[in-house]
SERO-4910 file (N, C-alpha, C, O; in steps of 0.05 Angstrom, whole numbers):
BEGIN
 pado doro    nc1    nc2    nc3   cac1   cac2   cac3    cc1    cc2    cc3    oc1    oc2    oc3
  Met    A     15    337   1382     -2    315   1372    -13    300   1396      2    294   1414
  Asn    A    -40    293   1395    -50    278   1417    -43    250   1417    -36    240   1396
  Pro    A    -45    236   1438    -36    207   1440    -49    189   1419    -36    171   1408
  Cys    A    -74    194   1413    -88    177   1393    -76    181   1365    -73    161   1351
  Cys    A    -69    205   1357    -58    210   1331    -30    198   1331    -21    187   1310
  Arg    A    -15    201   1353     12    189   1353     11    159   1350     28    149   1335
  Leu    A     -8    145   1362    -12    116   1360    -18    109   1332     -8     89   1322
  Thr    A    -37    125   1320    -45    118   1291    -21    121   1273    -17    103   1256
  Leu    A     -5    143   1275     19    147   1259     39    124   1263     50    114   1243
  Ala    A     43    116   1287     62     94   1292     53     68   1280     70     54   1269
  Leu    A     27     63   1281     18     38   1267     20     40   1238     25     20   1225
  Phe    A     17     63   1227     18     67   1197     47     63   1188     52     50   1167
  Leu    A     66     74   1204     94     70   1196    104     42   1199    121     33   1185
  Cys    A     92     29   1219     98      0   1222     88    -16   1198    102    -34   1189
  Tyr    A     64     -9   1187     53    -22   1165     71    -18   1139     76    -36   1123
  Leu    A     81      7   1138     98     13   1114    125     -3   1116    136    -12   1095
  Ser    A    135     -6   1140    161    -17   1145    160    -48   1142    179    -60   1131
  Tyr    A    138    -60   1152    139    -90   1154    120   -103   1136    124   -126   1128
  Cys    A     98    -90   1128     77   -101   1113     79    -98   1083     70   -115   1068
  Leu    A     90    -76   1074     92    -70   1046    121    -79   1037    140    -76   1051
  Pro    A    122    -89   1012    149    -96   1002    166    -71    998    156    -50    991
  Ala    A    192    -74   1003    210    -51    999    212    -45    970    212    -63    953
  Ala    A    215    -20    964    221    -12    936    248    -23    927    267    -24    941
  Ala    A    247    -31    901    272    -42    889    292    -20    888    286      3    882
  Thr    A    317    -28    894    340    -10    892    358    -20    870    355    -42    859
  Ala    A    377     -3    862    395    -13    841    409    -38    848    416    -54    831
  Ala    A    414    -42    874    429    -65    882    411    -90    879    422   -112    877
  Asp    A    384    -87    879    367   -110    876    363   -119    847    352   -141    842
  Ile    A    371   -103    828    368   -109    800    390   -127    792    414   -119    795
  Pro    A    385   -151    780    407   -167    771    426   -153    750    417   -135    735
  Glu    A    450   -160    750    469   -146    731    461   -148    702    465   -130    687
  Trp    A    449   -171    695    441   -173    668    417   -157    660    414   -149    637
  Glu    A    399   -152    680    377   -132    674    386   -105    670    377    -91    652
  Ala    A    405    -97    688    417    -70    684    430    -67    657    430    -45    645
  Ala    A    442    -89    647    456    -88    621    438    -89    597    448    -86    575
  Asn    A    412    -95    602    394    -99    580    366    -89    589    348   -106    591
  Pro    A    363    -64    593    337    -54    603    316    -56    581    321    -57    557
  Ile    A    290    -56    592    268    -55    572    267    -27    558    267     -7    571
  Gln    A    265    -27    532    264     -3    516    239     -3    499    230    -24    490
  Pro    A    228     21    495    205     23    478    210     14    449    232     17    439
  Ile    A    190      3    435    193     -4    409    198     21    391    181     39    392
  Pro    A    219     23    375    224     48    361    206     51    337    197     32    325
  Asp    A    200     76    330    186     81    306    206     79    281    230     83    284
  Pro    A    196     72    259    215     70    235    227     97    230    213    117    232
  Pro    A    253     98    224    267    124    218    260    134    190    247    120    174
  Leu    A    269    158    185    263    171    159    272    152    137    294    142    137
  Gly    A    255    149    118    259    132     95    247    104     96    245     90     76
  Ile    A    239     97    121    225     70    125    199     75    140    200     86    162
  Pro    A    176     68    129    173     54    103    173     75     80    171    100     84
  Gly    A    177     65     56    175     82     32    156     72     12    157     81    -11
  Asp    A    139     54     20    119     41      1     93     37     14     91     25     35
  Lys    A     71     48      1     45     47     14     35     18     18     18     14     34
  Asp    A     47     -2      3     37    -28      6     50    -44     27     44    -68     31
  Leu    A     69    -30     43     82    -44     65     72    -32     90     62    -10     90
  Pro    A     75    -46    113     65    -36    138     79    -10    145    102     -5    139
  Ser    A     63      8    158     74     34    165     89     33    191    106     50    196
  Lys    A     83     14    209     98     11    234     99    -18    240     84    -34    230
  Leu    A    119    -25    258    121    -51    267     95    -61    280     89    -85    278
  Thr    A     80    -43    293     55    -51    307     34    -60    287     13    -70    296
  Asp    A     37    -56    262     18    -66    242     20    -96    237      3   -108    224
  Leu    A     42   -107    246     45   -135    241     25   -152    257     15   -145    279
  Lys    A     19   -175    247     -1   -194    258      5   -199    288    -13   -198    305
  Asn    A     30   -205    294     38   -212    320     63   -194    326     86   -202    325
  Pro    A     57   -168    333     79   -149    334     97   -153    358     89   -164    379
  Pro    A    122   -144    355    141   -146    378    133   -129    401    119   -109    397
  Thr    A    140   -136    425    135   -120    449    164   -113    461    184   -126    455
  Pro    A    164    -94    478    191    -87    490    201   -112    506    226   -115    508
  Gln    A    183   -129    516    193   -152    531    204   -174    512    223   -187    519
  Thr    A    191   -179    489    201   -199    471    228   -190    459    245   -207    453
  Val    A    231   -163    454    255   -153    443    276   -155    463    298   -163    455
  Arg    A    273   -149    487    295   -150    506    303   -180    510    326   -186    511
  Leu    A    285   -198    512    292   -228    512    308   -235    487    329   -247    488
  Gly    A    298   -227    465    311   -233    439    338   -222    437    356   -235    426
  Arg    A    343   -199    448    370   -187    448    389   -204    464    412   -208    455
  Trp    A    382   -214    486    399   -233    502    404   -257    485    428   -265    482
  Leu    A    384   -269    474    388   -294    460    403   -291    434    417   -309    426
  Phe    A    400   -268    421    416   -263    397    446   -262    403    463   -272    387
  Phe    A    453   -250    425    481   -246    431    493   -269    448    517   -270    453
  Asp    A    476   -288    458    484   -308    478    497   -331    464    485   -346    449
  Glu    A    523   -335    469    539   -358    458    532   -385    467    539   -405    456
  Arg    A    516   -385    489    506   -411    500    486   -425    483    479   -448    487
  Leu    A    476   -411    463    458   -423    443    473   -441    424    460   -455    409
  Ser    A    499   -442    425    514   -460    408    524   -485    425    524   -485    449
  Ala    A    532   -505    410    539   -530    423    564   -528    442    566   -541    463
  Asp    A    582   -510    434    607   -508    451    610   -481    466    630   -475    478
  Asn    A    588   -465    465    587   -439    478    606   -419    467    617   -401    481
  Thr    A    610   -421    441    630   -401    428    618   -384    406    630   -365    397
  Val    A    594   -391    397    583   -378    374    554   -369    380    538   -384    390
  Ser    A    548   -344    374    522   -334    377    511   -324    349    526   -324    330
  Cys    A    486   -316    349    476   -304    323    494   -281    315    499   -277    291
  Ala    A    503   -266    335    518   -241    329    547   -246    320    561   -228    312
  Ser    A    556   -272    322    583   -279    313    585   -275    283    606   -267    273
  Cys    A    564   -279    269    564   -275    240    547   -249    232    554   -235    214
  His    A    525   -245    247    510   -222    241    519   -198    260    507   -193    280
  Arg    A    541   -185    252    554   -167    269    542   -138    266    541   -127    244
  Pro    A    533   -126    288    521    -99    285    540    -78    271    530    -61    256
  Glu    A    565    -80    276    583    -59    264    586    -64    233    597    -47    219
  Asn    A    576    -87    223    577    -92    195    548    -93    183    542   -108    165
  Gly    A    531    -77    195    503    -77    185    489   -103    189    472   -110    173
  Phe    A    498   -118    211    487   -145    218    493   -165    194    478   -184    189
  Ser    A    516   -160    181    528   -180    164    556   -185    175    558   -185    199
  Glu    A    577   -191    159    603   -196    170    624   -186    150    617   -182    126
  Pro    A    649   -182    157    670   -172    140    687   -195    128    709   -190    120
  Thr    A    677   -219    127    691   -242    116    675   -254     93    651   -250     92
  Pro    A    689   -267     75    675   -281     52    653   -300     60    632   -301     48
  Val    A    658   -316     81    638   -335     89    639   -336    120    658   -326    133
  Ser    A    619   -348    132    615   -350    161    632   -372    172    639   -391    159
  Thr    A    640   -368    198    655   -387    213    638   -396    236    627   -379    251
  Gly    A    634   -423    239    618   -434    260    635   -447    281    659   -440    284
  Ile    A    624   -466    296    637   -480    319    662   -495    307    663   -504    284
  Asp    A    681   -498    324    706   -511    316    720   -498    292    736   -511    279
  Gly    A    714   -474    287    728   -460    265    720   -469    238    734   -464    219
  Gln    A    696   -483    237    687   -493    210    678   -469    192    665   -450    201
  Lys    A    685   -470    168    676   -450    148    653   -459    133    652   -481    122
  Gly    A    632   -441    131    609   -446    114    615   -439     86    637   -432     79
  Gly    A    595   -442     70    598   -436     40    587   -409     32    589   -400      9
  Arg    A    574   -395     51    562   -369     44    568   -348     66    575   -355     89
  Lys    A    566   -323     58    568   -299     76    541   -295     89    520   -299     76
  Ala    A    542   -288    115    517   -282    128    505   -256    117    517   -235    119
  Pro    A    479   -258    107    467   -234     97    456   -216    119    451   -225    141
  Ser    A    452   -192    112    441   -173    132    412   -177    135    399   -186    116
  Phe    A    401   -170    158    372   -171    162    361   -145    169    339   -143    180
  Leu    A    375   -122    164    367    -95    169    340    -91    155    336    -98    132
  Asn    A    321    -79    170    293    -70    158    279    -96    148    262    -94    130
  Ala    A    284   -119    159    271   -144    151    242   -144    155    228   -158    140
  Ala    A    232   -129    173    202   -128    177    188   -114    152    164   -116    149
  Trp    A    204   -101    135    194    -89    112    201   -103     86    200    -92     64
  Ala    A    209   -129     88    216   -144     65    191   -148     48    170   -156     57
  Ala    A    196   -141     22    172   -143      3    161   -171     -1    138   -174     -9
  Lys    A    179   -191      3    171   -219      2    183   -234     24    206   -227     32
  Pro    A    171   -255     36    181   -270     58    203   -291     50    200   -315     54
  Asn    A    224   -280     37    246   -298     29    271   -292     44    284   -271     39
  Phe    A    277   -309     62    300   -305     79    322   -326     73    316   -348     65
  Phe    A    347   -320     79    372   -333     69    375   -325     40    357   -315     27
  Trp    A    400   -331     30    407   -325      2    389   -342    -16    384   -332    -38
  Asp    A    381   -364     -9    365   -382    -26    334   -382    -20    319   -397    -32
  Gly    A    327   -366     -2    298   -362      6    285   -385     19    261   -389     18
  Arg    A    302   -402     32    290   -426     43    274   -422     69    259   -440     77
  Ala    A    276   -399     81    260   -392    104    239   -372     97    244   -353     82
  Gly    A    214   -378    107    191   -361    100    185   -340    121    166   -325    118
  Ser    A    200   -340    142    197   -318    162    223   -315    178    240   -332    178
  Leu    A    225   -292    192    247   -288    209    250   -309    231    272   -317    238
  Glu    A    227   -317    241    228   -340    261    241   -364    250    259   -375    263
  Glu    A    234   -372    226    245   -397    214    274   -392    207    290   -410    208
  Gln    A    280   -368    199    308   -361    194    325   -362    220    348   -371    219
  Ala    A    313   -353    243    329   -353    267    335   -383    278    356   -388    290
  Gly    A    316   -401    271    319   -428    283    340   -445    266    352   -464    277
  Gly    A    344   -438    240    362   -455    225    391   -457    233    401   -479    237
  Pro    A    405   -434    236    435   -435    242    440   -449    269    462   -460    273
  Ile    A    421   -448    288    425   -459    314    431   -490    312    447   -501    327
  Ile    A    418   -502    295    421   -532    292    437   -540    268    438   -564    262
  Asn    A    450   -521    254    465   -527    231    492   -538    241    504   -524    258
  Pro    A    502   -561    234    525   -572    245    550   -557    242    569   -560    258
  Ile    A    552   -541    221    577   -524    218    573   -496    226    591   -480    222
  Glu    A    550   -488    238    545   -462    248    545   -463    279    566   -461    291
  Met    A    521   -465    290    520   -464    320    521   -492    330    528   -495    354
  Gly    A    515   -513    314    521   -540    320    504   -555    342    511   -577    350
  Met    A    480   -542    351    463   -559    368    452   -582    355    446   -582    331
  Lys    A    447   -603    370    438   -629    357    410   -625    345    405   -634    323
  Asp    A    392   -612    359    366   -607    348    352   -586    367    363   -578    387
  His    A    329   -578    359    315   -558    373    308   -565    402    307   -548    420
  Asp    A    304   -591    407    298   -600    434    323   -595    451    321   -587    474
  Ala    A    346   -599    440    371   -594    456    374   -565    461    384   -557    483
  Val    A    365   -547    443    368   -518    446    349   -510    470    356   -494    487
  Val    A    325   -521    470    305   -514    492    315   -524    518    314   -510    538
  Ala    A    325   -548    518    335   -559    544    358   -542    555    361   -539    579
  Lys    A    375   -532    538    398   -516    546    388   -489    558    397   -481    580
  Ile    A    370   -476    544    360   -451    556    344   -456    581    345   -439    599
  Arg    A    329   -478    583    315   -484    607    334   -488    631    326   -483    654
  Ser    A    357   -497    625    376   -503    646    388   -477    658    401   -479    679
  Ile    A    383   -455    646    393   -430    655    370   -417    670    352   -406    658
  Asp    A    370   -419    696    348   -412    713    338   -383    708    314   -378    708
  Gly    A    357   -364    704    351   -337    701    333   -328    678    320   -307    679
  Tyr    A    333   -346    658    316   -339    634    287   -342    638    271   -329    624
  Ala    A    278   -360    656    249   -365    659    233   -340    664    211   -337    652
  Lys    A    243   -321    681    229   -297    688    223   -281    662    201   -271    658
  Tyr    A    242   -280    644    238   -263    621    221   -275    599    210   -261    582
  Phe    A    219   -302    598    200   -315    581    172   -309    592    153   -305    577
  Asp    A    169   -308    619    144   -303    632    135   -273    623    113   -269    615
  Glu    A    154   -255    627    147   -228    620    141   -224    591    123   -208    584
  Ala    A    154   -238    574    150   -237    545    125   -250    535    111   -239    518
  Phe    A    120   -273    546     98   -290    534     75   -298    554     56   -311    546
  Gly    A     78   -290    579     56   -295    598     59   -320    615     42   -325    632
  Ser    A     80   -336    610     85   -359    627    116   -365    624    129   -355    606
  Lys    A    126   -381    642    153   -388    643    161   -410    623    185   -417    621
  Glu    A    142   -421    608    147   -441    589    168   -434    569    166   -412    558
  Ile    A    188   -449    564    208   -444    544    206   -465    522    208   -489    527
  Asn    A    201   -456    497    201   -475    475    214   -462    451    220   -438    451
  Ile    A    218   -476    429    233   -466    406    218   -443    393    231   -424    383
  Asp    A    191   -444    393    176   -423    380    180   -397    394    183   -376    382
  Arg    A    181   -398    421    185   -373    437    213   -364    433    217   -340    430
  Ile    A    233   -381    432    259   -374    428    264   -359    402    275   -337    401
  Thr    A    255   -371    381    257   -359    354    241   -334    351    250   -315    338
  Lys    A    218   -333    362    200   -308    362    215   -285    376    215   -262    366
  Ala    A    228   -290    397    242   -268    412    266   -259    396    271   -235    394
  Ile    A    281   -278    384    304   -269    367    294   -253    343    306   -233    336
  Ala    A    273   -263    331    261   -249    307    251   -221    315    254   -203    299
  Asp    A    239   -218    338    229   -191    345    251   -172    351    249   -148    346
  Tyr    A    274   -183    361    299   -164    365    306   -155    335    310   -132    330
  Glu    A    308   -174    318    318   -169    291    298   -149    276    307   -133    260
  Arg    A    273   -151    282    253   -133    269    258   -104    278    251    -85    263
  Thr    A    269   -101    302    274    -72    310    300    -62    300    307    -38    305
  Arg    A    316    -77    286    341    -66    275    335    -53    248    336    -65    227
  Met    A    328    -28    250    318    -12    228    339      9    220    348     24    237
  Ser    A    345     11    196    365     32    185    350     52    169    335     45    151
  Gly    A    355     77    175    343     99    159    356    125    167    377    126    179
  Asn    A    343    148    159    355    174    164    383    176    153    400    188    165
  Ser    A    388    164    130    413    165    117    417    192    104    397    207    102
  Ala    A    441    199     95    445    224     81    426    225     56    415    246     50
  Trp    A    423    202     43    405    202     19    376    205     27    361    218     12
  Asp    A    367    195     50    340    200     60    335    229     65    314    241     58
  Arg    A    355    242     78    352    270     85    351    288     61    336    307     59
  Trp    A    367    280     41    367    294     15    340    293      2    329    313     -8
  Arg    A    329    268      1    302    265    -11    281    278      5    259    282     -6
  Ala    A    286    283     30    265    297     47    268    327     44    252    342     56
  Gly    A    288    336     29    290    366     24    315    380     32    318    404     27
  Asp    A    335    365     44    360    376     52    379    374     30    392    354     27
  Asp    A    381    395     14    397    393    -11    426    391     -5    441    383    -23
  Asp    A    436    399     19    464    396     26    471    371     39    493    368     49
  Ala    A    453    351     41    458    326     55    478    308     40    492    291     52
  Val    A    479    311     14    496    294     -2    512    310    -24    506    333    -30
  Ser    A    532    298    -34    548    310    -53    536    309    -81    517    294    -86
  Asp    A    549    325    -99    539    323   -127    542    295   -140    525    287   -156
  Asp    A    564    281   -132    567    254   -141    545    236   -133    536    219   -149
  Val    A    535    239   -108    513    223    -98    488    229   -115    474    210   -124
  Lys    A    482    255   -121    459    261   -135    460    249   -164    440    240   -175
  Lys    A    484    251   -176    487    239   -203    484    210   -202    472    197   -219
  Gly    A    497    197   -181    493    168   -177    465    161   -174    456    140   -185
  His    A    449    175   -159    421    171   -156    406    171   -183    389    153   -188
  Arg    A    412    190   -200    399    191   -226    407    167   -244    391    157   -260
  Leu    A    432    159   -241    441    135   -256    426    110   -244    416     93   -259
  Phe    A    426    109   -218    414     84   -206    385     80   -214    377     58   -219
  Phe    A    370    103   -216    341    100   -221    337    107   -251    314    109   -259
  Gly    A    357    111   -266    355    118   -295    369     99   -312    363     75   -313
  Asn    A    389    109   -325    404     94   -347    418     70   -339    423     52   -355
  Ala    A    425     69   -312    438     44   -303    420     21   -296    429     -2   -293
  Phe    A    393     28   -294    372      8   -290    375    -10   -264    365    -32   -262
  Cys    A    389      2   -244    395    -14   -220    370    -21   -206    368    -42   -193
  Asn    A    350     -2   -207    325     -7   -191    307    -26   -206    284    -29   -196
  Asn    A    314    -38   -226    300    -61   -237    297    -84   -216    277    -98   -214
  Cys    A    318    -87   -200    319   -107   -179    322    -95   -151    311   -105   -131
  His    A    337    -74   -150    342    -61   -123    321    -38   -119    327    -15   -124
  Lys    A    298    -46   -111    275    -27   -110    262    -28    -82    268    -45    -65
  Gly    A    244     -7    -78    231     -5    -53    247      7    -31    270     14    -37
  Pro    A    238     11     -6    252     25     14    278     11     23    296     24     33
  Asn    A    280    -15     18    305    -30     24    322    -34     -1    345    -44      2
  Phe    A    314    -25    -24    329    -28    -49    333    -60    -54    355    -69    -58
  Ser    A    312    -74    -53    312   -103    -61    284   -110    -69    264   -102    -57
  Asp    A    283   -126    -90    257   -138    -98    252   -165    -83    231   -178    -87
  Tyr    A    272   -173    -67    271   -198    -52    263   -222    -70    248   -240    -61
  Asp    A    273   -221    -94    272   -242   -113    298   -253   -119    318   -245   -107
  Phe    A    300   -272   -138    326   -287   -142    335   -283   -171    319   -283   -190
  His    A    361   -279   -173    374   -273   -198    400   -287   -201    414   -293   -181
  Asn    A    407   -293   -226    433   -306   -230    452   -286   -244    447   -278   -267
  Leu    A    474   -278   -230    495   -261   -240    519   -276   -251    538   -264   -261
  Gly    A    519   -302   -248    541   -318   -256    562   -322   -234    582   -335   -238
  Val    A    557   -309   -210    577   -312   -188    578   -340   -179    558   -353   -173
  Gly    A    602   -352   -178    607   -379   -171    607   -399   -193    610   -423   -189
  Trp    A    603   -389   -218    601   -407   -242    630   -415   -250    648   -398   -252
  Asn    A    633   -442   -254    659   -453   -263    657   -461   -292    644   -481   -299
  Ala    A    669   -446   -310    667   -451   -338    681   -477   -346    674   -488   -367
  Glu    A    699   -487   -332    711   -513   -338    694   -537   -332    692   -555   -348
  Ser    A    683   -536   -309    664   -558   -300    636   -554   -310    619   -572   -308
  Met    A    630   -530   -320    603   -523   -329    583   -526   -306    562   -539   -310
  Ser    A    589   -516   -284    572   -519   -260    576   -496   -240    595   -482   -241
  His    A    556   -494   -224    557   -474   -202    569   -485   -177    561   -507   -170
  Ala    A    588   -472   -164    598   -482   -139    575   -483   -118    574   -501   -101
  Asp    A    557   -465   -119    533   -465   -102    509   -461   -120    507   -442   -134
  Glu    A    489   -481   -119    466   -480   -136    445   -460   -128    425   -456   -142
  Gly    A    448   -448   -104    429   -427    -97    401   -436    -93    395   -455    -79
  Arg    A    383   -421   -106    354   -425   -103    345   -453   -114    324   -463   -107
  Tyr    A    361   -465   -130    355   -491   -140    352   -512   -118    336   -530   -120
  Ala    A    369   -509    -97    368   -528    -75    341   -528    -60    333   -548    -48
  Val    A    327   -505    -63    300   -504    -51    277   -512    -70    259   -526    -62
  Thr    A    279   -504    -95    258   -509   -112    261   -533   -131    241   -544   -141
  Gln    A    286   -542   -135    292   -564   -154    284   -556   -182    279   -574   -199
  Lys    A    283   -531   -188    277   -522   -216    303   -516   -230    319   -501   -219
  Glu    A    307   -527   -253    332   -525   -267    340   -496   -272    363   -488   -269
  Asp    A    320   -479   -279    327   -451   -285    333   -434   -259    339   -410   -262
  Asp    A    331   -446   -236    338   -433   -211    367   -438   -203    376   -428   -183
  Lys    A    381   -453   -218    409   -458   -211    426   -432   -213    425   -418   -233
  Gly    A    440   -426   -192    458   -403   -192    442   -378   -184    454   -356   -185
  Lys    A    418   -379   -177    402   -354   -169    404   -351   -140    403   -370   -125
  Phe    A    407   -325   -132    408   -318   -104    391   -293   -100    386   -278   -119
  Arg    A    382   -289    -75    365   -266    -70    378   -239    -73    401   -236    -66
  Thr    A    364   -220    -84    375   -193    -86    381   -182    -59    362   -180    -43
  Pro    A    406   -174    -53    411   -163    -26    401   -134    -23    404   -119    -42
  Pro    A    389   -128     -2    381    -99      4    406    -82      5    428    -93     10
  Leu    A    405    -58      0    429    -40     -2    432    -21     21    452     -7     22
  Arg    A    415    -19     39    419     -2     61    443    -11     77    446    -34     84
  Asp    A    461      8     84    486      3     98    503    -17     85    517    -31     98
  Val    A    501    -18     57    516    -38     42    546    -32     44    561    -51     41
  Ser    A    555     -8     48    582     -1     48    597    -15     72    622    -17     71
  Lys    A    582    -24     93    595    -37    116    597    -67    112    608    -80    129
  Arg    A    588    -77     89    587   -107     87    605   -120     67    601   -143     59
  Ala    A    626   -106     58    647   -119     41    659   -143     56    662   -142     80
  Pro    A    668   -163     41    664   -167     12    635   -176      5    620   -182     23
  Phe    A    629   -176    -21    601   -178    -30    595   -204    -44    613   -219    -51
  Met    A    569   -208    -49    557   -231    -60    555   -254    -40    568   -253    -19
  His    A    540   -274    -47    534   -295    -29    559   -310    -19    559   -320      4
  Asp    A    580   -310    -34    605   -323    -27    628   -304    -21    651   -313    -19
  Gly    A    622   -278    -18    642   -258    -12    664   -256    -31    687   -250    -24
  Ser    A    658   -262    -57    679   -264    -77    684   -238    -91    702   -236   -107
  Val    A    669   -217    -86    672   -191    -98    682   -172    -77    669   -169    -57
  Ala    A    706   -160    -80    719   -147    -59    706   -122    -48    705   -118    -24
  Asn    A    697   -104    -66    685    -78    -59    663    -69    -78    658    -82    -98
  Leu    A    650    -47    -72    629    -37    -88    636    -29   -115    619    -31   -133
  Thr    A    659    -19   -120    668    -13   -147    669    -38   -164    661    -38   -187
  Ala    A    679    -60   -152    680    -86   -166    651    -96   -172    646   -108   -193
  Val    A    634    -91   -154    606   -100   -158    595    -86   -182    582    -99   -199
  Val    A    598    -60   -184    587    -45   -206    600    -54   -232    586    -57   -253
  Lys    A    626    -60   -231    640    -68   -255    631    -96   -264    632   -102   -288
  Leu    A    623   -113   -245    611   -139   -252    586   -135   -270    583   -148   -290
  Tyr    A    569   -116   -262    545   -111   -277    552    -98   -304    540   -105   -324
  Val    A    572    -80   -304    580    -65   -329    588    -86   -350    582    -83   -374
  Lys    A    602   -108   -342    611   -127   -362    589   -148   -368    594   -166   -384
  Gly    A    567   -147   -355    545   -164   -362    545   -189   -346    535   -209   -356
  Gly    A    555   -190   -321    556   -215   -305    577   -234   -316    594   -227   -332
  Ile    A    575   -258   -306    591   -281   -314    575   -300   -331    556   -312   -321
  Pro    A    581   -304   -355    564   -320   -373    561   -348   -363    580   -361   -354
  Asn    A    536   -357   -363    529   -385   -355    500   -389   -366    487   -370   -374
  Pro    A    491   -415   -367    465   -420   -379    441   -406   -368    421   -402   -381
  Asn    A    443   -399   -342    420   -387   -329    424   -356   -324    409   -345   -308
  Leu    A    443   -344   -337    448   -316   -331    423   -299   -335    409   -301   -356
  Asp    A    417   -282   -315    393   -266   -316    394   -245   -339    415   -232   -343
  Arg    A    373   -243   -354    372   -225   -377    374   -196   -369    381   -179   -385
  Lys    A    369   -190   -344    372   -163   -334    401   -154   -331    407   -130   -328
  Val    A    419   -173   -333    448   -166   -329    465   -178   -352    489   -175   -351
  Asp    A    454   -189   -372    470   -203   -392    484   -184   -411    483   -159   -407
  Gln    A    497   -194   -432    514   -176   -449    497   -155   -463    508   -134   -468
  Arg    A    472   -160   -470    456   -139   -482    451   -116   -463    451    -93   -471
  Tyr    A    448   -123   -438    445   -101   -418    471    -87   -415    471    -62   -414
  Ala    A    494   -101   -415    520    -88   -412    525    -69   -435    536    -47   -431
  Glu    A    518    -77   -459    522    -59   -481    506    -33   -479    515    -12   -488
  Ile    A    483    -35   -468    467    -10   -463    479      6   -439    478     31   -439
  Leu    A    489     -8   -420    499      6   -395    523     22   -401    523     47   -399
  Asp    A    544     10   -409    569     23   -418    577     46   -400    580     68   -410
  Leu    A    579     42   -374    588     64   -357    617     69   -358    633     51   -363
  Asn    A    624     94   -353    653    101   -352    661    102   -322    645    100   -304
  Glu    A    687    106   -317    696    105   -291    684    126   -272    679    121   -248
  Arg    A    680    149   -282    667    170   -266    639    161   -258    631    165   -235
  Gln    A    624    151   -276    597    141   -269    597    118   -250    579    116   -233
  Ile    A    616    102   -252    618     80   -233    624     91   -204    613     81   -184
  Lys    A    640    111   -204    646    124   -179    622    138   -166    619    139   -142
  Gln    A    604    148   -184    580    163   -174    560    143   -165    545    149   -146
  Leu    A    558    119   -177    540     99   -167    550     88   -140    533     81   -123
  Val    A    576     86   -136    587     77   -109    581     98    -89    574     91    -67
  Ala    A    583    123    -96    578    144    -77    548    144    -69    542    150    -45
  Phe    A    532    139    -87    502    136    -81    498    114    -60    485    119    -40
  Met    A    509     91    -66    505     68    -47    517     73    -20    505     65      1
  Glu    A    539     87    -19    551     96      7    533    115     23    532    114     47
  Ser    A    518    132      8    500    150     21    477    137     35    462    150     49
  Leu    A    473    111     30    451     97     42    457     86     71    441     71     82
  Asp    A    481     92     81    487     85    108    470    100    127    469    125    126
  Gly    A    456     86    145    435     99    161    442     97    191    465     94    198
  Glu    A    422    100    206    425    100    236    399     88    249    379     84    236
  Gly    A    401     82    273    378     71    288    380     42    295    365     32    311
  Tyr    A    399     27    283    401     -2    289    425     -9    304    427    -31    314
  Gln    A    444     10    307    470      2    319    466     -9    348    447     -2    362
  Asp    A    484    -28    354    480    -42    380    508    -55    387    526    -59    371
  Val    A    509    -61    412    533    -78    421    521    -99    439    498    -97    448
  Ala    A    536   -121    444    527   -143    461    522   -133    490    537   -116    499
  Pro    A    501   -143    503    499   -138    531    523   -148    546    535   -169    540
  Thr    A    529   -134    567    553   -142    583    548   -165    602    567   -175    614
  Ala    A    522   -172    605    516   -195    624    491   -208    614    474   -196    601
  Phe    A    488   -234    620    465   -250    610    452   -265    634    466   -270    654
  Pro    A    426   -272    632    414   -286    654    429   -311    661    439   -326    644
  Gln    A    431   -316    688    445   -338    699    428   -357    714    437   -377    724
***
């Protein structure tokens, strides 16, 4: 090589060594980034969507989630620092292993305080037929739903949303990820709840044994599941309320759960607290049924121990009270008249709705 070429090569190597930034190495990546890498937005699994009137993909939403908002939301969803005493996160009640519900009758918040209701699942919430969130439908969006428990005094216990924002701002490491997700380092409650909601939107359950059977795999389910399917959509009339890809009409019904015949009142007035309409007393939102087998005990107050007991509640026509839904009252029970074998088949059908695609565990590290 002639001297001129050697000099040119030396200058070029000098430029690479001193003038260009070094490539990032594993050691340069913060522990919390390695624990929560950016992932592509998943496509809906088999069985979701199942209705032409619903969006076909998450990207059809007006303000769709991005990989960056979902990653940020995953940290925030599992981060106990969003609570007043750093002991409770969204995931404390919405547990992935329980289909993002919980295995207890009611939720437990800061200082061990017990709520009056069980945390409902939000699986496939992006495909909700109606924007009714919480058991009483008081939230009109996943964002609104995400912001409520954080400032509930017996749940996460923060004083107000300003206090939530101030606390997240005090964690220096979060600013970078708000910038990546939203285009600036500004942290506000709308961005916090949007990120949490976007993480929740990507928790989709599908490709269940039942979905595979309906797609043509005749061996995917047992004969009991097939008979339970025929009952569910036929003589048992379950799909009067449990309809659509999530098996919910996202409407409100009174089964008599929580009714006290002595005091002639409901322990929890349900939808009435939102609407102040007398006929809404004791009404609660129809729970979706995907992964329902993971969510015992059942009902808004966790008062029904297992799926067999749930079916038997319907078989007897609910619990009589002034607002009992006509879809489950005694006239319905007389038509239903299921035997023990048929009850078992309906339970087998519901168990076949356990899906995949949503499972998760908490990140092992969080921004500092």
